[in-house]
Residue frames as qw, qx, qy, qz and C-alpha x, y, z in Angstrom:
[[0.398, 0.497, 0.461, 0.619, 16.22, 21.75, 25.62],
 [0.131, -0.375, -0.167, 0.902, 16.54, 25.53, 25.74],
 [0.357, 0.746, 0.547, -0.133, 13.60, 27.51, 24.44],
 [0.428, 0.407, 0.306, 0.747, 14.12, 29.61, 21.36],
 [0.196, -0.422, -0.320, 0.826, 14.27, 33.29, 22.36],
 [0.290, 0.361, -0.179, -0.868, 12.74, 34.85, 19.23],
 [0.686, 0.325, 0.601, -0.249, 9.66, 33.20, 17.77],
 [0.263, -0.001, 0.708, 0.655, 9.80, 32.12, 14.15],
 [0.498, 0.297, -0.045, -0.813, 7.33, 33.61, 11.71],
 [0.380, 0.136, 0.913, 0.062, 4.95, 31.03, 10.29],
 [0.061, -0.241, -0.645, -0.723, 2.61, 30.92, 7.31],
 [0.564, 0.708, 0.282, 0.318, 0.77, 32.75, 6.08],
 [0.513, -0.263, 0.034, 0.816, 3.76, 35.04, 5.48],
 [0.206, 0.820, 0.040, -0.533, 3.53, 38.67, 4.43],
 [0.785, 0.614, 0.082, 0.000, 4.09, 38.80, 0.66],
 [0.274, 0.833, -0.460, 0.141, 7.60, 40.29, 0.74],
 [0.469, -0.491, 0.710, -0.185, 8.70, 37.82, 3.43],
 [0.875, 0.207, 0.419, -0.127, 7.17, 34.95, 1.44],
 [0.666, 0.733, -0.130, 0.046, 9.09, 36.01, -1.66],
 [0.016, 0.768, -0.613, 0.182, 12.39, 36.31, 0.22],
 [0.653, -0.292, 0.671, -0.198, 11.98, 32.94, 1.95],
 [0.877, 0.401, 0.250, -0.084, 11.14, 31.30, -1.39],
 [0.493, 0.799, -0.328, 0.104, 14.36, 32.70, -2.87],
 [0.218, -0.678, 0.661, -0.235, 16.37, 31.24, -0.02],
 [0.615, -0.129, 0.759, -0.171, 15.20, 27.65, -0.34],
 [0.013, 0.033, -0.857, -0.514, 14.83, 25.09, -3.14],
 [0.541, -0.144, -0.289, -0.777, 11.24, 24.85, -4.44],
 [0.797, -0.266, -0.456, -0.295, 8.92, 22.95, -2.12],
 [0.619, -0.061, -0.588, 0.517, 11.32, 22.95, 0.83],
 [0.404, -0.857, -0.320, 0.007, 10.19, 24.54, 4.11],
 [0.195, 0.819, -0.301, 0.448, 12.36, 27.52, 5.12],
 [0.580, 0.033, -0.631, 0.514, 15.02, 26.84, 7.74],
 [0.446, -0.750, -0.444, 0.203, 14.24, 27.83, 11.31],
 [0.430, -0.310, 0.020, 0.847, 17.11, 30.35, 11.11],
 [0.068, 0.233, 0.439, 0.865, 15.46, 32.12, 8.18],
 [0.345, -0.658, -0.588, -0.319, 12.02, 32.08, 9.82],
 [0.505, -0.619, -0.325, 0.506, 13.58, 33.61, 12.93],
 [0.299, -0.170, 0.177, 0.922, 15.37, 36.37, 11.00],
 [0.025, -0.473, -0.622, -0.624, 12.07, 36.98, 9.16],
 [0.269, -0.725, -0.518, 0.365, 10.81, 38.68, 12.35],
 [0.056, -0.747, 0.108, 0.654, 12.64, 41.65, 10.79],
 [0.751, 0.558, 0.345, 0.069, 11.86, 41.60, 7.04],
 [0.244, 0.933, -0.265, -0.008, 14.49, 44.26, 6.30],
 [0.357, -0.614, 0.703, 0.028, 17.20, 42.17, 7.95],
 [0.788, 0.157, 0.595, 0.009, 15.97, 39.03, 6.17],
 [0.626, 0.775, 0.084, 0.023, 16.31, 40.79, 2.80],
 [0.052, 0.866, -0.495, 0.041, 19.83, 42.02, 3.63],
 [0.611, -0.361, 0.703, -0.042, 20.77, 38.59, 4.93],
 [0.814, 0.388, 0.432, 0.008, 19.52, 36.91, 1.75],
 [0.494, 0.860, -0.104, 0.069, 21.41, 39.33, -0.44],
 [0.156, -0.792, 0.585, -0.079, 24.58, 38.79, 1.60],
 [0.953, -0.055, 0.291, -0.071, 24.46, 35.04, 0.97],
 [0.045, 0.711, -0.653, -0.255, 27.87, 33.69, -0.04],
 [0.697, -0.037, 0.715, -0.046, 26.70, 30.17, -0.96],
 [0.718, 0.664, 0.117, -0.175, 26.22, 30.86, -4.64],
 [0.824, 0.350, 0.046, 0.444, 28.87, 30.60, -7.28],
 [0.274, -0.934, 0.145, 0.179, 31.84, 32.46, -5.88],
 [0.388, 0.780, -0.490, 0.019, 35.53, 32.72, -6.51],
 [0.207, -0.452, 0.845, -0.198, 36.50, 29.88, -4.16],
 [0.467, -0.018, -0.829, -0.308, 35.69, 26.22, -4.63],
 [0.693, -0.474, -0.245, -0.485, 32.84, 24.63, -2.68],
 [0.825, -0.205, -0.442, 0.288, 35.08, 22.42, -0.56],
 [0.366, 0.164, -0.309, 0.863, 37.19, 25.35, 0.63],
 [0.344, -0.442, -0.080, -0.825, 34.01, 27.31, 1.36],
 [0.804, -0.412, -0.334, -0.270, 32.57, 24.49, 3.45],
 [0.701, -0.074, -0.451, 0.548, 35.78, 23.97, 5.45],
 [0.103, 0.266, -0.194, 0.939, 35.71, 27.65, 6.35],
 [0.556, -0.420, -0.178, -0.695, 32.02, 27.57, 7.27],
 [0.842, -0.298, -0.450, -0.001, 32.28, 24.38, 9.34],
 [0.588, -0.017, -0.422, 0.690, 35.33, 25.58, 11.25],
 [0.072, -0.339, 0.092, -0.933, 33.88, 29.04, 11.84],
 [0.668, -0.423, -0.236, -0.565, 30.61, 27.67, 13.13],
 [0.826, -0.215, -0.469, 0.226, 32.38, 25.09, 15.27],
 [0.414, 0.106, -0.360, 0.829, 34.69, 27.72, 16.82],
 [0.270, -0.308, 0.038, -0.912, 31.63, 29.91, 17.52],
 [0.183, 0.079, 0.879, -0.433, 29.74, 26.97, 19.05],
 [0.588, 0.254, -0.026, -0.768, 26.92, 27.19, 16.51],
 [0.377, 0.001, 0.926, 0.020, 25.79, 23.60, 16.43],
 [0.551, 0.624, 0.396, -0.387, 22.73, 24.75, 14.47],
 [0.462, 0.789, -0.245, -0.322, 24.62, 26.11, 11.45],
 [0.101, -0.486, 0.860, 0.122, 27.47, 23.58, 11.63],
 [0.500, 0.126, 0.840, -0.170, 24.84, 20.81, 11.61],
 [0.611, 0.678, 0.225, -0.340, 22.93, 22.22, 8.62],
 [0.344, 0.760, -0.493, -0.247, 26.10, 22.57, 6.55],
 [0.260, -0.323, 0.910, 0.008, 27.34, 19.13, 7.59],
 [0.596, 0.317, 0.699, -0.237, 24.03, 17.55, 6.57],
 [0.585, 0.751, 0.176, -0.252, 23.67, 19.38, 3.25],
 [0.429, 0.860, -0.271, -0.053, 27.15, 20.06, 1.96],
 [0.396, -0.698, 0.593, 0.068, 30.14, 18.45, 3.69],
 [0.670, -0.061, 0.718, 0.181, 30.25, 15.01, 2.15],
 [0.614, 0.722, 0.319, -0.010, 28.88, 16.29, -1.15],
 [0.300, 0.917, -0.247, 0.086, 31.99, 18.47, -1.48],
 [0.775, 0.331, -0.462, 0.276, 34.49, 15.84, -0.41],
 [0.174, -0.596, 0.544, -0.563, 34.88, 16.49, 3.30],
 [0.562, -0.024, -0.826, 0.040, 35.35, 13.16, 5.10],
 [0.660, -0.651, -0.345, -0.147, 33.77, 12.17, 8.40],
 [0.708, -0.270, -0.216, 0.615, 37.21, 12.47, 10.05],
 [0.252, 0.238, 0.074, 0.935, 37.59, 16.00, 8.67],
 [0.377, -0.648, -0.356, -0.558, 34.05, 16.94, 9.73],
 [0.729, -0.588, -0.305, 0.172, 34.88, 15.87, 13.30],
 [0.617, -0.084, -0.076, 0.779, 38.20, 17.74, 13.11],
 [0.034, 0.585, 0.189, 0.788, 36.38, 21.00, 12.38],
 [0.589, -0.719, -0.165, -0.329, 34.96, 20.71, 15.90],
 [0.805, -0.579, 0.098, 0.087, 37.71, 18.97, 17.90],
 [0.819, 0.104, 0.112, 0.553, 40.87, 19.34, 15.82],
 [0.106, -0.842, 0.101, 0.520, 43.13, 22.15, 14.74],
 [0.500, 0.778, -0.279, -0.259, 45.17, 23.15, 11.71],
 [0.017, 0.559, -0.828, -0.035, 47.68, 20.42, 12.49],
 [0.806, 0.033, 0.493, -0.326, 45.20, 17.55, 12.50],
 [0.324, -0.278, 0.797, 0.426, 46.63, 14.80, 10.26],
 [0.491, 0.505, 0.710, -0.003, 43.41, 14.48, 8.26],
 [0.266, 0.902, 0.088, -0.327, 44.00, 17.85, 6.57],
 [0.721, 0.401, 0.165, 0.541, 45.95, 18.53, 3.41],
 [0.427, -0.156, -0.107, 0.884, 48.29, 21.53, 3.49],
 [0.080, -0.346, -0.313, -0.881, 45.84, 23.86, 1.74],
 [0.544, -0.605, -0.531, -0.236, 43.11, 22.82, 4.19],
 [0.607, -0.388, -0.372, 0.586, 45.44, 23.56, 7.12],
 [0.187, 0.113, 0.051, 0.974, 45.80, 27.13, 5.88],
 [0.362, -0.498, -0.425, -0.663, 42.02, 27.57, 5.91],
 [0.671, -0.546, -0.489, 0.111, 41.69, 26.16, 9.43],
 [0.515, -0.228, -0.218, 0.797, 44.51, 28.40, 10.66],
 [0.008, 0.311, 0.216, 0.926, 42.95, 31.42, 8.97],
 [0.520, -0.599, -0.443, -0.419, 39.58, 30.83, 10.67],
 [0.698, -0.469, -0.401, 0.363, 41.31, 30.22, 14.03],
 [0.402, -0.055, -0.099, 0.908, 43.46, 33.36, 13.82],
 [0.176, -0.413, -0.279, -0.849, 40.52, 35.53, 12.76],
 [0.622, -0.576, -0.487, -0.210, 38.37, 34.03, 15.49],
 [0.700, -0.407, -0.338, 0.479, 41.02, 34.41, 18.21],
 [0.402, -0.405, -0.026, 0.821, 42.47, 37.81, 17.30],
 [0.403, 0.850, 0.272, -0.203, 40.58, 39.34, 14.34],
 [0.044, 0.801, -0.494, -0.334, 43.98, 39.27, 12.61],
 [0.960, 0.257, 0.013, 0.108, 45.95, 37.10, 10.17],
 [0.561, -0.634, 0.331, 0.418, 49.64, 36.74, 10.92],
 [0.289, 0.742, -0.441, -0.415, 52.15, 37.61, 8.18],
 [0.182, -0.283, 0.931, 0.144, 53.41, 34.02, 8.05],
 [0.452, 0.391, 0.784, -0.168, 49.88, 32.68, 7.50],
 [0.414, 0.778, 0.075, -0.468, 49.07, 35.45, 5.03],
 [0.085, 0.590, -0.688, -0.414, 52.06, 34.50, 2.90],
 [0.248, 0.023, 0.966, 0.072, 50.79, 30.90, 2.74],
 [0.421, 0.613, 0.579, -0.333, 47.24, 32.00, 1.92],
 [0.301, 0.792, -0.162, -0.505, 48.45, 34.42, -0.78],
 [0.044, -0.404, 0.842, 0.354, 50.46, 31.63, -2.40],
 [0.219, 0.204, 0.954, 0.012, 47.36, 29.39, -2.60],
 [0.207, 0.753, 0.622, -0.057, 44.56, 31.89, -3.39],
 [0.311, 0.400, 0.211, 0.836, 44.40, 35.06, -5.47],
 [0.008, -0.034, 0.321, -0.946, 43.30, 38.46, -4.01],
 [0.556, -0.193, -0.210, -0.781, 39.60, 38.17, -4.89],
 [0.748, -0.195, -0.632, -0.052, 39.51, 34.70, -3.33],
 [0.389, -0.029, -0.580, 0.715, 41.26, 35.99, -0.19],
 [0.283, -0.148, 0.113, -0.941, 38.62, 38.71, 0.19],
 [0.721, -0.199, -0.418, -0.515, 35.88, 36.10, -0.14],
 [0.664, -0.102, -0.686, 0.279, 37.52, 33.79, 2.42],
 [0.160, 0.009, -0.484, 0.860, 37.80, 36.58, 5.00],
 [0.448, -0.119, -0.037, -0.885, 34.27, 37.87, 4.40],
 [0.725, -0.147, -0.617, -0.268, 32.91, 34.30, 4.52],
 [0.473, -0.099, -0.698, 0.528, 34.51, 33.82, 7.93],
 [0.077, 0.009, 0.304, -0.950, 32.93, 37.06, 9.17],
 [0.570, -0.130, -0.346, -0.734, 29.52, 36.28, 7.68],
 [0.725, -0.199, -0.654, -0.082, 29.39, 32.94, 9.47],
 [0.221, -0.055, -0.588, 0.776, 30.37, 34.64, 12.71],
 [0.373, -0.044, 0.028, -0.926, 27.22, 36.72, 12.20],
 [0.712, -0.132, -0.550, -0.417, 25.13, 33.60, 11.45],
 [0.559, -0.112, -0.736, 0.365, 26.56, 31.97, 14.59],
 [0.019, -0.021, 0.401, -0.916, 25.70, 35.04, 16.65],
 [0.578, -0.097, -0.185, -0.789, 22.09, 34.83, 15.45],
 [0.751, -0.118, -0.625, -0.176, 21.71, 31.07, 16.00],
 [0.496, -0.095, -0.671, 0.542, 23.36, 31.21, 19.42],
 [0.044, -0.047, 0.292, -0.954, 21.97, 34.52, 20.64],
 [0.618, -0.073, -0.140, -0.770, 18.38, 33.72, 19.62],
 [0.412, -0.156, 0.872, -0.214, 18.86, 30.05, 20.59],
 [0.645, 0.276, -0.363, -0.613, 17.42, 28.93, 17.25],
 [0.845, -0.113, 0.458, -0.250, 15.99, 25.47, 17.63],
 [0.235, -0.362, 0.818, 0.381, 18.11, 22.78, 15.96],
 [0.668, 0.280, -0.367, -0.584, 16.82, 21.37, 12.67],
 [0.895, -0.142, 0.359, -0.222, 15.73, 17.72, 12.96],
 [0.900, 0.422, -0.014, 0.109, 17.70, 16.66, 9.87],
 [0.227, 0.852, -0.408, 0.239, 20.93, 18.43, 10.85],
 [0.741, 0.089, -0.547, 0.379, 24.03, 16.76, 12.25],
 [0.555, -0.830, -0.014, -0.050, 25.03, 17.27, 15.88],
 [0.053, 0.792, -0.590, 0.149, 28.49, 18.09, 17.16],
 [0.827, 0.072, -0.554, 0.063, 30.45, 14.86, 17.50],
 [0.737, -0.672, 0.050, 0.052, 31.61, 13.66, 20.90],
 [0.068, 0.813, -0.579, 0.000, 35.30, 14.21, 21.52],
 [0.884, 0.179, -0.431, -0.014, 37.18, 11.04, 20.67]]
């Protein structure tokens, strides 16, 4: 086990940090290790909390989670992939086969519907080149409207940032979270 590089803050929290952490979690639930790590810098924690794209947005929850899972998998962030798998994946209709395909599959994996394939390809192209090809863009624009397209792109970038934090700081994995599946 690799040691976490940046210590998490622990209670008692400074008042502003306490308030931000409380806004990030359901009542009575301990803050995630990621949040307690970011809390080393209260200004960044506040900006991170305000940049949260998990609330009611312009895209449906399932599409959002496919993008998050694939982005975190491509970035090698087992921490964030595992948290989202545990909390959201099945709740929003992502099957075990699809969950595994976010790690070991691609946009052509047979478990995906056509719209899902577009999301996987979008994440992969952005990850590999920071671009979206014209062919893929045409498919995306036929399936999502402009405000949704902005959200999908920003979501991909935001979870790159989350992955950079979890990987760079070596945030300790949450006990409840899923682990990357073995390659079949």
